[in-house]
N, C-alpha and C positions, 0 to 999 in steps of 0.2 A: 350289932349285926342283926339284920333282918333274915330269918330263917322260914323257908316254905317247905313243908313237908307233905303237901298234898300232890304229890307226883302221880301222873297218870298211869299207874302200872296195874290196875286191877285185871285187866284182860290178860296181859303177860303172865301175871302169877297164876291165875286160873287155869290158863292152858298148859302151864308146864306139868300139869299131872296127867296130860293127855298122852296117848301115844303118838308121836308126831314122826313125819317124814321129815328128811332134811329139808325139803322145799317149804313144808309147812312152818318148820320152825325159822328159817330164812324170813318168811312172809310175818311171822309174829314179831321178830327182831326190828323189821322195817317198820312195822305199824307203831312198835314201841318207840322207836327212835323219832318218828314223826310227831307222836303225841308229846313226848318230851320236847322237841324242837318247837312245838306250838305252844306248850306251857312256858318254856323260856321266853318266847316272845310277849306272851301276856304278862309275865313278871316285869320285863324290861318296859313294857308300857305303863306299869302302875308307878315307876320312878320313885321306888322307896327312898332313894339317896336324897331325893328333893324335899321328902316329907319328915325324915327321921335325921336329927342331927347327929352328924358324926358318921352317918351310914354311908359309905361309899358303893356298896353293892348288896346285892340279896343272894343267900345261899339257896340253891334247889337241892334238898336233901332227897338221895334215893336211897332205899333203906336197904340195899345190899350190895354186895360187889357183882353179884350175878347180873343184876339190873343194869349196874353202871357198866360192865363189861359187854352185855348185849346191845346197849345203846351205842357205846362207842364202835363195837364191831359193825353195827348197821350204818352208822353216821360218824366217821372218823372226825369230820369238822366241827362237831356240835360244840365242843369245848370253846373253840374259837368264836364260833357264832355266840355263844352265851357270853363270853368275854365283851364282846362288842355291845351287848345288851346290858352290861353291868351285873350279869349273873354268873355266880360261880357254882359249879355242880359238884356236890360232895356225896 
């Protein structure tokens, strides 16, 4: 299994220490979801399954439940989008 752990979450994590309004938090989650979606697209284009024998997909590792939940909250279709690109999100 190919695992990518370079998820684009730095801005999200840095901003979590800030005092945020509900609108700011929503905007940050939307930005996070867009960054993760873009990363999924890039991983899909790399076609790991064609280059690693026996590898059917690549796993995009998100390092915390909070990051995964925020991504899903902002973009509920991202898991299906990732599956179409042969990427699993964990």
